One Martini backbone bead per residue (centre of mass of N, CA, C, O) as a GRO file, in nm:
protein
  487
    1MET     BB    1   0.098   0.035   0.023
    2GLU     BB    2   0.020   0.389  -0.085
    3PHE     BB    3  -0.017   0.722  -0.007
    4ARG     BB    4   0.252   0.834  -0.157
    5GLU     BB    5   0.456   0.914  -0.427
    6MET     BB    6   0.618   1.112  -0.275
    7GLU     BB    7   0.824   1.273  -0.092
    8THR     BB    8   0.759   1.354   0.228
    9VAL     BB    9   0.925   1.620   0.267
   10GLU     BB   10   0.828   1.757   0.006
   11TYR     BB   11   0.529   1.744   0.063
   12PHE     BB   12   0.537   1.929   0.338
   13ARG     BB   13   0.625   2.198   0.183
   14LYS     BB   14   0.326   2.210   0.069
   15PHE     BB   15   0.170   2.461   0.178
   16ASN     BB   16  -0.184   2.527   0.245
   17TYR     BB   17  -0.503   2.613   0.312
   18ARG     BB   18  -0.581   2.339   0.426
   19ASP     BB   19  -0.377   2.321   0.647
   20LEU     BB   20  -0.459   2.584   0.790
   21ALA     BB   21  -0.755   2.491   0.852
   22ILE     BB   22  -0.684   2.243   1.022
   23PHE     BB   23  -0.511   2.400   1.233
   24LEU     BB   24  -0.732   2.616   1.325
   25ILE     BB   25  -0.954   2.446   1.458
   26PRO     BB   26  -0.811   2.380   1.735
   27VAL     BB   27  -0.717   2.656   1.800
   28ILE     BB   28  -0.993   2.793   1.832
   29VAL     BB   29  -1.149   2.597   2.007
   30PHE     BB   30  -0.946   2.569   2.242
   31SER     BB   31  -0.935   2.883   2.299
   32ILE     BB   32  -1.211   2.892   2.409
   33TYR     BB   33  -1.165   2.720   2.646
   34LEU     BB   34  -0.941   2.891   2.764
   35PHE     BB   35  -1.113   3.145   2.807
   36ILE     BB   36  -1.322   3.013   2.992
   37PHE     BB   37  -1.073   2.842   3.168
   38ASN     BB   38  -0.932   3.055   3.292
   39PRO     BB   39  -0.580   2.946   3.324
   40GLY     BB   40  -0.671   2.657   3.337
   41ILE     BB   41  -0.619   2.319   3.417
   42ALA     BB   42  -0.585   2.191   3.757
   43THR     BB   43  -0.423   1.992   3.999
   44THR     BB   44  -0.241   1.852   4.237
   45ASP     BB   45  -0.027   1.753   4.041
   46THR     BB   46   0.031   2.033   3.927
   47PHE     BB   47   0.104   2.184   4.199
   48ASN     BB   48   0.355   2.018   4.240
   49GLN     BB   49   0.510   2.132   4.002
   50PHE     BB   50   0.493   2.431   4.051
   51HIS     BB   51   0.648   2.423   4.320
   52GLN     BB   52   0.906   2.319   4.209
   53ILE     BB   53   0.958   2.564   4.020
   54ALA     BB   54   0.952   2.784   4.241
   55SER     BB   55   1.177   2.640   4.441
   56GLY     BB   56   1.392   2.442   4.284
   57ALA     BB   57   1.274   2.157   4.395
   58PHE     BB   58   1.322   1.836   4.260
   59THR     BB   59   1.119   1.568   4.144
   60ASN     BB   60   0.997   1.231   4.035
   61TRP     BB   61   0.686   1.211   4.077
   62HIS     BB   62   0.720   1.346   3.808
   63PRO     BB   63   0.838   1.370   3.512
   64PHE     BB   64   1.070   1.607   3.460
   65PHE     BB   65   1.027   1.673   3.160
   66HIS     BB   66   0.755   1.800   3.212
   67THR     BB   67   0.837   2.015   3.407
   68PHE     BB   68   1.037   2.141   3.214
   69ILE     BB   69   0.832   2.237   3.007
   70GLU     BB   70   0.676   2.416   3.199
   71MET     BB   71   0.914   2.603   3.278
   72MET     BB   72   0.973   2.707   2.985
   73CYS     BB   73   0.695   2.845   2.954
   74LEU     BB   74   0.717   3.026   3.206
   75SER     BB   75   0.971   3.183   3.105
   76VAL     BB   76   0.824   3.317   2.867
   77TYR     BB   77   0.533   3.310   3.035
   78PRO     BB   78   0.413   3.374   3.367
   79SER     BB   79   0.180   3.158   3.275
   80THR     BB   80  -0.046   2.898   3.225
   81ILE     BB   81  -0.119   2.973   2.940
   82SER     BB   82   0.150   2.885   2.801
   83ILE     BB   83   0.096   2.580   2.840
   84CYS     BB   84  -0.170   2.561   2.681
   85VAL     BB   85  -0.066   2.671   2.416
   86PHE     BB   86   0.138   2.452   2.371
   87GLN     BB   87  -0.060   2.211   2.361
   88ILE     BB   88  -0.236   2.319   2.128
   89SER     BB   89  -0.004   2.334   1.917
   90VAL     BB   90   0.081   2.051   1.914
   91PHE     BB   91  -0.186   1.925   1.812
   92SER     BB   92  -0.226   2.103   1.560
   93VAL     BB   93   0.023   2.009   1.411
   94MET     BB   94  -0.022   1.709   1.417
   95TRP     BB   95  -0.305   1.712   1.278
   96ALA     BB   96  -0.223   1.845   1.013
   97VAL     BB   97  -0.013   1.634   0.924
   98ILE     BB   98  -0.197   1.395   0.918
   99CYS     BB   99  -0.410   1.506   0.716
  100LYS     BB  100  -0.213   1.553   0.486
  101TYR     BB  101  -0.118   1.264   0.433
  102PHE     BB  102  -0.448   1.171   0.420
  103ARG     BB  103  -0.446   1.365   0.147
  104ASP     BB  104  -0.604   1.464  -0.148
  105ASP     BB  105  -0.632   1.781  -0.305
  106ASP     BB  106  -0.810   1.659  -0.556
  107GLY     BB  107  -1.030   1.572  -0.369
  108ASN     BB  108  -1.285   1.505  -0.090
  109VAL     BB  109  -1.144   1.486   0.194
  110PHE     BB  110  -1.122   1.763   0.326
  111LYS     BB  111  -1.421   1.814   0.418
  112TRP     BB  112  -1.417   1.561   0.614
  113GLN     BB  113  -1.190   1.665   0.788
  114VAL     BB  114  -1.328   1.917   0.886
  115ILE     BB  115  -1.569   1.785   1.018
  116PHE     BB  116  -1.413   1.595   1.211
  117SER     BB  117  -1.241   1.819   1.357
  118LEU     BB  118  -1.486   1.952   1.484
  119ILE     BB  119  -1.593   1.718   1.639
  120VAL     BB  120  -1.337   1.661   1.811
  121CYS     BB  121  -1.310   1.958   1.933
  122VAL     BB  122  -1.614   1.970   2.075
  123ILE     BB  123  -1.539   1.757   2.246
  124PRO     BB  124  -1.480   1.811   2.572
  125ILE     BB  125  -1.238   1.631   2.636
  126ASN     BB  126  -1.044   1.763   2.427
  127GLY     BB  127  -1.062   2.062   2.531
  128LEU     BB  128  -0.990   2.007   2.828
  129TYR     BB  129  -0.713   1.861   2.771
  130SER     BB  130  -0.573   2.102   2.620
  131ILE     BB  131  -0.589   2.267   2.932
  132THR     BB  132  -0.457   2.030   3.083
  133MET     BB  133  -0.177   1.997   3.328
  134TRP     BB  134  -0.067   1.708   3.208
  135LYS     BB  135   0.136   1.453   3.117
  136ASP     BB  136  -0.087   1.284   2.953
  137ILE     BB  137  -0.130   1.477   2.713
  138LEU     BB  138   0.151   1.474   2.573
  139PHE     BB  139   0.178   1.177   2.565
  140SER     BB  140  -0.077   1.124   2.380
  141TYR     BB  141   0.011   1.289   2.140
  142CYS     BB  142   0.275   1.125   2.091
  143MET     BB  143   0.127   0.859   2.044
  144MET     BB  144  -0.021   0.933   1.798
  145PHE     BB  145   0.235   1.025   1.634
  146LEU     BB  146   0.370   0.747   1.636
  147CYS     BB  147   0.164   0.587   1.493
  148PHE     BB  148   0.177   0.754   1.236
  149LEU     BB  149   0.472   0.702   1.166
  150ILE     BB  150   0.440   0.400   1.138
  151MET     BB  151   0.247   0.412   0.902
  152VAL     BB  152   0.450   0.556   0.715
  153MET     BB  153   0.658   0.320   0.727
  154ILE     BB  154   0.464   0.109   0.608
  155ASP     BB  155   0.403   0.259   0.343
  156ARG     BB  156   0.732   0.255   0.279
  157LYS     BB  157   0.847  -0.025   0.337
  158GLY     BB  158   1.100   0.096   0.512
  159ASN     BB  159   1.171   0.351   0.308
  160VAL     BB  160   1.367   0.541   0.500
  161ASP     BB  161   1.517   0.816   0.630
  162LEU     BB  162   1.704   1.000   0.852
  163LYS     BB  163   1.486   1.213   0.909
  164PHE     BB  164   1.271   1.030   1.000
  165ILE     BB  165   1.423   0.882   1.227
  166VAL     BB  166   1.472   1.126   1.402
  167LEU     BB  167   1.171   1.180   1.451
  168LEU     BB  168   1.100   0.902   1.568
  169SER     BB  169   1.307   0.907   1.800
  170LEU     BB  170   1.204   1.157   1.942
  171ILE     BB  171   0.921   1.065   2.006
  172MET     BB  172   1.002   0.817   2.163
  173ALA     BB  173   1.152   0.981   2.383
  174PHE     BB  174   0.911   1.135   2.479
  175VAL     BB  175   0.741   0.901   2.569
  176SER     BB  176   0.953   0.784   2.776
  177GLN     BB  177   0.959   1.082   2.954
  178LEU     BB  178   0.644   1.166   3.019
  179ARG     BB  179   0.605   0.867   3.132
  180GLY     BB  180   0.677   0.584   3.303
  181ASN     BB  181   0.555   0.370   3.092
  182GLY     BB  182   0.705   0.466   2.832
  183PHE     BB  183   0.968   0.323   2.850
  184TYR     BB  184   0.846   0.031   2.793
  185VAL     BB  185   0.720   0.092   2.529
  186VAL     BB  186   0.993   0.179   2.381
  187LEU     BB  187   1.158  -0.081   2.430
  188VAL     BB  188   0.986  -0.253   2.245
  189CYS     BB  189   0.974  -0.074   1.989
  190ILE     BB  190   1.273  -0.089   1.915
  191VAL     BB  191   1.269  -0.386   1.847
  192VAL     BB  192   1.035  -0.407   1.643
  193TYR     BB  193   1.136  -0.175   1.435
  194MET     BB  194   1.418  -0.279   1.380
  195ALA     BB  195   1.322  -0.551   1.269
  196TYR     BB  196   1.156  -0.434   1.037
  197LEU     BB  197   1.387  -0.292   0.886
  198ILE     BB  198   1.559  -0.534   0.844
  199LEU     BB  199   1.342  -0.702   0.680
  200LYS     BB  200   1.353  -0.442   0.471
  201ARG     BB  201   1.658  -0.381   0.419
  202ASN     BB  202   1.712  -0.139   0.656
  203VAL     BB  203   1.961  -0.150   0.858
  204LYS     BB  204   2.061   0.139   0.905
  205MET     BB  205   1.789   0.251   1.021
  206GLY     BB  206   1.762   0.038   1.249
  207VAL     BB  207   2.019   0.126   1.400
  208ALA     BB  208   1.951   0.436   1.413
  209LEU     BB  209   1.708   0.416   1.583
  210THR     BB  210   1.846   0.300   1.840
  211ILE     BB  211   2.062   0.516   1.885
  212LEU     BB  212   1.885   0.774   1.878
  213THR     BB  213   1.689   0.695   2.110
  214VAL     BB  214   1.889   0.663   2.331
  215THR     BB  215   2.023   0.927   2.309
  216PHE     BB  216   1.769   1.105   2.366
  217ILE     BB  217   1.716   0.979   2.640
  218LEU     BB  218   1.982   1.061   2.779
  219LEU     BB  219   1.954   1.359   2.740
  220ILE     BB  220   1.692   1.397   2.899
  221SER     BB  221   1.790   1.256   3.159
  222SER     BB  222   2.020   1.474   3.221
  223LEU     BB  223   1.830   1.679   3.361
  224ASN     BB  224   1.830   1.540   3.641
  225VAL     BB  225   2.114   1.616   3.699
  226ALA     BB  226   2.124   1.922   3.648
  227TYR     BB  227   1.858   1.954   3.859
  228GLU     BB  228   1.863   1.769   4.103
  229VAL     BB  229   1.682   1.507   4.105
  230SER     BB  230   1.472   1.356   4.323
  231ASP     BB  231   1.338   1.104   4.484
  232ASN     BB  232   1.048   0.967   4.547
  233GLU     BB  233   0.838   0.812   4.792
  234LYS     BB  234   0.680   0.685   4.536
  235ASP     BB  235   0.597   0.358   4.431
  236ALA     BB  236   0.412   0.217   4.182
  237PHE     BB  237   0.480  -0.083   4.220
  238ALA     BB  238   0.438  -0.091   4.525
  239THR     BB  239   0.146  -0.008   4.525
  240LYS     BB  240   0.027  -0.236   4.353
  241LEU     BB  241   0.141  -0.472   4.524
  242ALA     BB  242  -0.007  -0.387   4.789
  243HIS     BB  243  -0.292  -0.407   4.677
  244MET     BB  244  -0.279  -0.708   4.605
  245LEU     BB  245  -0.211  -0.803   4.899
  246ALA     BB  246  -0.468  -0.685   5.022
  247ASP     BB  247  -0.655  -0.876   4.864
  248TYR     BB  248  -0.533  -1.139   4.959
  249ASP     BB  249  -0.587  -1.090   5.262
  250LEU     BB  250  -0.910  -1.075   5.229
  251ASN     BB  251  -0.953  -1.349   5.006
  252LEU     BB  252  -0.729  -1.547   5.116
  253ASP     BB  253  -0.543  -1.824   5.204
  254ILE     BB  254  -0.306  -1.739   5.440
  255GLU     BB  255  -0.019  -1.781   5.569
  256ASP     BB  256   0.087  -1.677   5.863
  257GLY     BB  257   0.371  -1.577   5.781
  258ASP     BB  258   0.269  -1.417   5.531
  259ARG     BB  259   0.068  -1.229   5.683
  260GLN     BB  260   0.289  -1.095   5.847
  261LYS     BB  261   0.431  -0.963   5.618
  262ILE     BB  262   0.207  -0.795   5.511
  263HIS     BB  263   0.166  -0.639   5.794
  264THR     BB  264   0.450  -0.500   5.775
  265LEU     BB  265   0.367  -0.328   5.519
  266ILE     BB  266   0.061  -0.325   5.618
  267ASN     BB  267  -0.183  -0.189   5.798
  268PRO     BB  268  -0.398  -0.407   5.949
  269ASP     BB  269  -0.617  -0.198   6.080
  270LYS     BB  270  -0.676  -0.062   5.758
  271ILE     BB  271  -0.731  -0.254   5.519
  272ASN     BB  272  -1.043  -0.271   5.506
  273GLU     BB  273  -1.102   0.052   5.484
  274SER     BB  274  -0.888   0.106   5.236
  275TYR     BB  275  -0.999  -0.083   5.043
  276ARG     BB  276  -1.000  -0.044   4.671
  277LYS     BB  277  -1.028  -0.179   4.375
  278THR     BB  278  -0.991   0.123   4.194
  279ASN     BB  279  -0.795   0.223   4.450
  280THR     BB  280  -0.455   0.279   4.580
  281ASP     BB  281  -0.418   0.519   4.775
  282PRO     BB  282  -0.511   0.420   5.052
  283ILE     BB  283  -0.282   0.204   5.063
  284PHE     BB  284  -0.046   0.398   5.037
  285ALA     BB  285  -0.097   0.536   5.328
  286ILE     BB  286  -0.043   0.225   5.469
  287THR     BB  287   0.254   0.206   5.353
  288ASP     BB  288   0.585   0.074   5.385
  289TYR     BB  289   0.848   0.171   5.183
  290LYS     BB  290   1.096   0.088   5.340
  291GLU     BB  291   1.024  -0.201   5.361
  292PHE     BB  292   1.007  -0.264   5.062
  293GLU     BB  293   1.303  -0.189   4.990
  294ALA     BB  294   1.433  -0.399   5.192
  295ASN     BB  295   1.195  -0.644   5.076
  296ARG     BB  296   1.112  -0.680   4.779
  297SER     BB  297   1.136  -0.984   4.704
  298THR     BB  298   0.940  -1.092   4.912
  299TYR     BB  299   0.676  -0.939   4.789
  300VAL     BB  300   0.696  -1.058   4.511
  301ASP     BB  301   0.687  -1.358   4.591
  302LEU     BB  302   0.403  -1.344   4.720
  303ALA     BB  303   0.246  -1.256   4.476
  304VAL     BB  304   0.331  -1.501   4.299
  305LYS     BB  305   0.240  -1.730   4.470
  306TYR     BB  306  -0.072  -1.653   4.494
  307SER     BB  307  -0.125  -1.632   4.187
  308LEU     BB  308  -0.057  -1.935   4.127
  309ARG     BB  309  -0.249  -2.067   4.332
  310ASP     BB  310  -0.478  -1.832   4.227
  311PRO     BB  311  -0.546  -1.744   3.908
  312LEU     BB  312  -0.840  -1.661   3.908
  313HIS     BB  313  -0.815  -1.438   4.124
  314CYS     BB  314  -0.602  -1.275   3.977
  315MET     BB  315  -0.771  -1.210   3.733
  316GLN     BB  316  -1.008  -1.081   3.892
  317TYR     BB  317  -0.838  -0.852   4.003
  318LEU     BB  318  -0.735  -0.720   3.745
  319PHE     BB  319  -1.023  -0.661   3.619
  320GLU     BB  320  -1.143  -0.508   3.876
  321SER     BB  321  -0.900  -0.283   3.891
  322SER     BB  322  -0.927  -0.239   3.544
  323PRO     BB  323  -1.213  -0.148   3.383
  324MET     BB  324  -1.128   0.080   3.186
  325VAL     BB  325  -0.990  -0.109   2.970
  326TRP     BB  326  -1.271  -0.305   2.900
  327ASN     BB  327  -1.510  -0.125   3.013
  328ILE     BB  328  -1.781   0.077   2.876
  329PHE     BB  329  -1.921   0.055   3.156
  330LYS     BB  330  -2.030   0.206   3.474
  331ASP     BB  331  -2.061  -0.087   3.656
  332GLY     BB  332  -1.945  -0.019   3.977
  333TRP     BB  333  -1.762   0.215   3.857
  334ASN     BB  334  -1.545   0.514   3.879
  335GLY     BB  335  -1.506   0.710   3.610
  336ARG     BB  336  -1.262   0.972   3.500
  337PRO     BB  337  -1.227   1.233   3.268
  338TYR     BB  338  -1.252   1.473   3.482
  339TYR     BB  339  -1.193   1.773   3.696
  340MET     BB  340  -1.516   1.869   3.799
  341SER     BB  341  -1.733   2.135   3.920
  342ALA     BB  342  -2.040   2.288   4.007
  343ASP     BB  343  -2.017   2.428   4.331
  344HIS     BB  344  -1.703   2.494   4.261
  345ASP     BB  345  -1.374   2.603   4.248
  346ARG     BB  346  -1.152   2.364   4.173
  347LEU     BB  347  -0.888   2.516   4.140
  348GLN     BB  348  -0.895   2.654   4.428
  349SER     BB  349  -0.936   2.398   4.599
  350ASP     BB  350  -0.667   2.248   4.508
  351PHE     BB  351  -0.482   2.450   4.602
  352ASN     BB  352  -0.566   2.460   4.904
  353TYR     BB  353  -0.513   2.161   4.960
  354TYR     BB  354  -0.212   2.137   4.877
  355TYR     BB  355  -0.087   2.384   5.040
  356GLY     BB  356  -0.216   2.318   5.317
  357ALA     BB  357  -0.116   2.027   5.367
  358HIS     BB  358   0.207   2.131   5.316
  359LYS     BB  359   0.265   2.428   5.395
  360TYR     BB  360   0.284   2.630   5.159
  361ASN     BB  361   0.432   2.889   4.992
  362VAL     BB  362   0.375   3.155   4.794
  363THR     BB  363   0.601   3.288   4.512
  364GLN     BB  364   0.401   3.258   4.252
  365PRO     BB  365   0.137   3.334   4.053
  366TYR     BB  366   0.111   3.023   3.925
  367GLU     BB  367   0.007   2.889   4.200
  368ASN     BB  368  -0.240   3.087   4.241
  369LEU     BB  369  -0.557   2.950   4.142
  370SER     BB  370  -0.833   3.066   3.936
  371TYR     BB  371  -1.124   3.124   3.791
  372ALA     BB  372  -1.212   3.400   3.608
  373ASN     BB  373  -1.517   3.265   3.499
  374TRP     BB  374  -1.658   3.202   3.744
  375GLY     BB  375  -2.022   3.201   3.704
  376THR     BB  376  -2.054   3.225   3.425
  377PRO     BB  377  -2.233   3.131   3.163
  378ALA     BB  378  -2.022   3.003   2.993
  379PHE     BB  379  -1.896   2.827   3.218
  380ASP     BB  380  -2.152   2.675   3.301
  381ALA     BB  381  -2.225   2.547   3.031
  382LEU     BB  382  -1.963   2.383   2.980
  383ASN     BB  383  -1.943   2.248   3.257
  384ASN     BB  384  -2.234   2.106   3.247
  385LEU     BB  385  -2.181   1.948   2.988
  386ALA     BB  386  -1.944   1.772   3.099
  387LEU     BB  387  -2.102   1.661   3.347
  388GLY     BB  388  -2.335   1.536   3.192
  389ILE     BB  389  -2.174   1.337   3.033
  390GLU     BB  390  -2.036   1.181   3.270
  391THR     BB  391  -2.349   1.089   3.375
  392SER     BB  392  -2.393   0.957   3.101
  393VAL     BB  393  -2.399   0.776   2.805
  394PHE     BB  394  -2.201   0.981   2.666
  395ASP     BB  395  -1.943   0.868   2.803
  396THR     BB  396  -1.920   0.618   2.619
  397PHE     BB  397  -1.911   0.762   2.332
  398LEU     BB  398  -1.684   1.001   2.405
  399ASN     BB  399  -1.471   0.866   2.653
  400SER     BB  400  -1.427   0.564   2.626
  401PRO     BB  401  -1.149   0.374   2.605
  402ALA     BB  402  -1.260   0.100   2.529
  403LEU     BB  403  -1.425   0.165   2.284
  404TYR     BB  404  -1.191   0.274   2.112
  405MET     BB  405  -1.032   0.013   2.112
  406TYR     BB  406  -1.242  -0.153   1.964
  407ILE     BB  407  -1.266   0.028   1.708
  408SER     BB  408  -0.973  -0.001   1.628
  409ILE     BB  409  -0.964  -0.309   1.588
  410ILE     BB  410  -1.175  -0.314   1.368
  411LEU     BB  411  -1.021  -0.122   1.166
  412LEU     BB  412  -0.778  -0.304   1.142
  413ILE     BB  413  -0.918  -0.561   1.039
  414LEU     BB  414  -1.020  -0.437   0.786
  415MET     BB  415  -0.747  -0.344   0.675
  416HIS     BB  416  -0.636  -0.631   0.657
  417ALA     BB  417  -0.842  -0.736   0.459
  418LEU     BB  418  -0.760  -0.532   0.233
  419THR     BB  419  -0.436  -0.563   0.228
  420ARG     BB  420  -0.315  -0.848   0.334
  421SER     BB  421  -0.168  -0.705   0.588
  422LYS     BB  422  -0.007  -0.729   0.912
  423GLU     BB  423   0.142  -0.450   0.934
  424VAL     BB  424  -0.081  -0.259   1.045
  425TYR     BB  425  -0.058  -0.346   1.350
  426LEU     BB  426   0.209  -0.187   1.414
  427MET     BB  427   0.067   0.099   1.478
  428TYR     BB  428  -0.062  -0.025   1.767
  429VAL     BB  429   0.171  -0.108   1.968
  430PRO     BB  430   0.208   0.138   2.155
  431ASN     BB  431  -0.085   0.136   2.270
  432LEU     BB  432  -0.107  -0.160   2.353
  433LEU     BB  433   0.122  -0.126   2.569
  434ASN     BB  434  -0.015   0.086   2.736
  435ILE     BB  435  -0.268  -0.088   2.809
  436VAL     BB  436  -0.121  -0.319   2.951
  437ILE     BB  437   0.014  -0.149   3.173
  438VAL     BB  438  -0.240  -0.022   3.287
  439PHE     BB  439  -0.373  -0.282   3.365
  440PHE     BB  440  -0.128  -0.357   3.584
  441SER     BB  441  -0.100  -0.019   3.716
  442THR     BB  442  -0.349   0.129   3.776
  443PRO     BB  443  -0.465   0.335   4.041
  444ILE     BB  444  -0.694   0.470   3.869
  445GLN     BB  445  -1.002   0.567   3.679
  446ASP     BB  446  -0.844   0.751   3.461
  447TYR     BB  447  -0.866   0.839   3.130
  448ARG     BB  448  -0.582   0.970   3.084
  449TYR     BB  449  -0.415   0.698   3.058
  450LEU     BB  450  -0.619   0.642   2.779
  451TYR     BB  451  -0.637   0.877   2.570
  452ALA     BB  452  -0.487   0.751   2.322
  453ASN     BB  453  -0.735   0.582   2.224
  454LEU     BB  454  -0.881   0.819   2.091
  455LEU     BB  455  -0.662   0.937   1.908
  456VAL     BB  456  -0.601   0.671   1.738
  457CYS     BB  457  -0.888   0.653   1.632
  458TYR     BB  458  -0.887   0.911   1.480
  459LEU     BB  459  -0.661   0.829   1.286
  460LEU     BB  460  -0.821   0.597   1.158
  461VAL     BB  461  -1.046   0.766   1.047
  462ILE     BB  462  -0.876   0.934   0.852
  463ILE     BB  463  -0.792   0.690   0.680
  464TRP     BB  464  -1.089   0.602   0.597
  465MET     BB  465  -1.170   0.850   0.444
  466GLY     BB  466  -0.983   0.796   0.203
  467LEU     BB  467  -1.142   0.537   0.125
  468SER     BB  468  -1.454   0.664   0.103
  469LYS     BB  469  -1.402   0.986  -0.012
  470GLY     BB  470  -1.225   0.975  -0.242
  471SER     BB  471  -1.067   0.960  -0.508
  472GLY     BB  472  -0.891   0.768  -0.731
  473GLU     BB  473  -0.619   0.905  -0.568
  474SER     BB  474  -0.643   0.842  -0.275
  475VAL     BB  475  -0.620   0.710  -0.001
  476LEU     BB  476  -0.482   0.386  -0.060
  477SER     BB  477  -0.567   0.365  -0.378
  478ARG     BB  478  -0.277   0.320  -0.509
  479GLY     BB  479  -0.289   0.036  -0.395
  480PHE     BB  480  -0.494  -0.195  -0.274
  481PHE     BB  481  -0.771  -0.065  -0.338
  482LYS     BB  482  -0.757  -0.064  -0.647
  483ARG     BB  483  -0.745  -0.371  -0.678
  484ILE     BB  484  -1.025  -0.425  -0.549
  485LEU     BB  485  -1.192  -0.259  -0.748
  486ASN     BB  486  -1.094  -0.434  -1.009
  487LYS     BB  487  -1.241  -0.718  -0.923
   0.00000   0.00000   0.00000
């Protein structure tokens, strides 16, 4: 299959009004969200990063690379609006590039891309996320673009040049450093795509992909050394393992000696009241992490021992603790697409909670935030719309990560049927790895962890628009689709 006859770099130099139109749609729509929710959306996680930037004392509670990006934005313009503008710009550029590649300007695809772009941008979760200052947002944007680049590489049958490999390596490095699980996603991707390029007899680019990706990762990681970033006290792996052991303590027949070990790690007097199937944070609060670090292998062995002893309960625990991954309906679990409130200024309350709990003093204006338009008709209308969707069946259709994962799989299967090539599945590997890791490690059922599901599904829809609405020389038709039509 071939999307484009010409060289990719040369093609993207031909910028036209269609590209500008596609670029401006998210810029304009998301800017309206920013104007209404000025100065952007932040939660306690965000305030943690803002305090680090203001104090100059950094930790890796959140990946420092994301904190560094926010710090750079604030150095350009000392308002959180600068961070939101950066996020909007990143998405808009990526979206415009994606649409350009999957469009023949001589066909009718453009008008369908415009319509779909408008639909994507007016869906509240996309507008709200574009101005929510979480690491998960930039991570998801990069995941979408990574899947796009893989599709381009497949389209080129591995015949890509060094410029392309540099871009691909850079995006992979960003994915690895913007969120903790991104490193493991990229680790597998390096092996998979290097092997693909080697099989396509492009050994030099396969080796270059590995070398450049590792180099970029090391360069980004060196920021931790330069800014003296210290380790945080929370270990995500330890939290999930402690949550699993708490479940086993409550539900399985544990040997007395092993139960005593679990109770050394987790406060036995509070396990029952703190355990929540879909939320590990209460268990985090009663876990002794120094004990875990001192005897990590012991607790890993315990988890493995009882998982193997009762594999059915282990699987039940995994599925019940991560319903967001597979269940499109919120039947008995509380999934959260965003953090909004109808009866109070959530931005101000999160600031008060975080700084009050830690007794921090405000030293920079970007630390003390509240909504400029709280209580105005425009704010209330958009806020109530988002909250109404969250509590209705529309949450499934517009927000559910699981639904968009299933739709993506269906689209890929159909594409495989048309192309008769299994290579199309390679474009979904990064997102699939993210889904698997979230399934085994998600602390709470926040949709942001799987927001990439939505974005990658949008990407696949853009591809299929070229199939169904293009001219005789539109997307995909130059290759396999033309042969199918001629049969």
